[in-house]
N, C-alpha and C positions, 0 to 999 in steps of 0.2 A: 564336625564333630556332632553326633548325634546327642538327642536330649533323651535322659533317660527315661523311659517310659513306667506310666504310674501302675501299679499292681490293679487288675480288675477286681473289684469287690463284689462278691456273689449275695445277692439278696436271698433271703431265705424265701423259699415259695411256700404258699398258705394252701394246704390241703383240705379243702371243705369237706369231703367225705371224712376224713379223719376227725374234723371239729364236729361235726354232726354228729360222729360215734360216740365222742367225749361229752356231749351234752345229753346225749341216751344212756349214758353209764354214770352219769351223775348221783350221788346219793346225799340227798337232801338232809339226813342226818349227821353228815361226816365231812361238811364244806372245807375243812382243813386240807382234806386229801383231794382236792378237787385240782385237775392240770392247770395251768397257769393262764392260758389263753380264755378259756370259759369263764375261769374266776376274773378275769380283767373286764370281758365283755359284761358281764352280769353286773359287777361294779357301776362300770361307766352306764348301763342301761339305769340301775338305780338312782346315780346320781343324777341324770337327766329326767328322770322321773320325779325327784322331788325339787329340781329346781323350776319344771314346768307347773307342779303343783303350787309351788311357792308363789310365781309369778301368777297364775290365774287367782288364787286365793287371796293374796296379800299385796304383792309387788304392783300388780298393773294398779290399783286405786291409788296407792300412793305414789305410784308415778305420775298420774293425772292431778293429785292435788300438789306434786312438786312445780308440774308444768305452771298449773294455775296461778300457785304461790309466785314462780319467776316472772308471769306474766304481770301480776299484780305487785310486785316489788319495781319492775321496770315503769310502770304507769306512775306508780307514788314517787319513783325519783323524778319522773319527769316533771311531775306536776310540783314538786319541792324545785326545782331548778327555776321553774317559770314563777314561784313565788319568790324565789330568792333573786331573781332579777326584777320582781317588781319592787320587793325592800329597798334593793340598791340605788333604784331609779325613783323611790319615791319622793324625797327631796326634789327633784328636778320636776316631778309631775305637779308637786304644790307649786313651785314657784311659775311653772307655764299657766297653772289656773289662776293664779295670782294675777299673772299678766293677762290673760284673755279677760279678767273680771274687770283690770283696769282699763284694757281698750274699749269693752263693752260700755264702762261707764263714760268714757270720753265721747265715745259715737252717739251714747243716749242724750248727752248734754247738748248735742246739735239738734235736737227734736225739742221743739216749743211743746209746753205743755198747752191744756186747752184755754188757759187765761190768756196765753201768749199768742194765739193763733190771728186774733184779729189784727195785733200789731205786725205780725208775719205779713199778712195781706197787704197792709198798707205799705210795708217795706218794699213789696213786689210793684204796687202801683207807682210807687215816690220814684223809684227805679227808671220806670218807663219814662217819666216827667221829668227827671233829671237830664235826660239824653235828649229830651224834646221829640219825643215819639207822640204820635197822636193816639190816644187809646179809645178805641171804637167798640169794643167790647170787653169787659172786665167781670166774668161770671162763676162765682164759686159752684161748685156741683154738689153732691151728695157724699158724704163721708163715708169711707170703705174702713171697717177696723179690720185688722189682723191680730196675732196672738198678743203681742205687747203695744202695738203702735197703730196709728189711724192715718189712714191717706186721703186728703182733700184735694180734688182734682178742680182747676181754674180754667175754665176758657178763657183765652184771650185772643183779640184780634187789635192789632196797632199797626202803623204805617208811620214809613220814614225812610230816611238814608240809609243805604247799606251798613255804612261805617257806624252809623248809630245804633243800628239793628244789632251788629256785632259786638259793641261795647255793651248795651243792655245784657245780653246772653253773659258776657264775661261779668258784669256787675251782680248777675243773679247767681253765677258761678261762686263769687266771692262773698254772697252773704253768710253771717256766723251760722245759721241755720240750714238745712238740708232743703234745697228745692231742686227739682230736674224740670227740665223743657223737654216735652215729648210730641211728637206727631208734628214737627215744624214743617210749614208749607210757606214759601216765597213765591211771590208773584207780583209782575209791575201793577203797582196802584193805578197807573192810567196808561192806556193801550199808546200813547202819542208820544209818552216818555219814560224811561227806564230809571231815571234819577229817584224816583221815591217807590218802594217798595211796600206793598201789604204782607204782613205776617200774622198766619194763624198757627196756633200752638196750645197746646195744653201743658200747663205749669201744676206740678203736683208738689204739696206741702206735706210734711209729716209732722205727726207730734206722738208723743208717747203716752199711753192711757195710764191714768193713777189706778192705784190697788183696789178701788172700790170698782172702776170701771172693768178691770181684768178678773175680778171675782165675780161680778155680774156677768160676763161675758161666757167664763167659763160654766157659769150654774147655767146660763140659756143653751150653751152648746149640749151638755148633758141632759137638759130635758126638753130640747126642741125634737123636731122630727127627725128621727133616725140617728138620733143622737143619744137617747136613753140607755143606760147601764142595763145589760142583758144578765 
């Protein structure tokens, strides 16, 4: 069974010569009598001209302002979200800061002050004597000051059995104040026997600076060579 065929629609043809003739015969004093096609083309042209003039004279600047405002709005929204997150986490940050201050205070307590340094040096020497070690050299060096603390190196040379030296290092680690042993060197005390060892090391003790020392150090850093404010 054949499908019924659709009737062919014949599109009207545009006669450009006739259109040109219509434009030539237009009476500007009587636009109401103009043919339909020229009238439509003129209206479309006038509309396009008005839209173009409006865009270049006003709309383009307004569109640029709109784009800038939208970009600023997005930036402000992002900034607001960041501040909102900070506000939400503010209490957690305060607790974290308090915990850091507490931990710092606990660590600071492990550093002796200036008056306690002599007792600290005695504790290190006493730890060696308690383990039966022979102290051949115990010489404090020059103090080196940092931001809020000072380091005091002590050159030590002592001899004794391996176990006694190991116990001594454990005693140093167990002191209530921070002391570190650095550059440790072990060697036989006597070439004939390895039972007695000689240990060279540098013990470093730390102390915190009091407020007056910190202030003096900052003043010296600002007024010293290369430390002057520009």
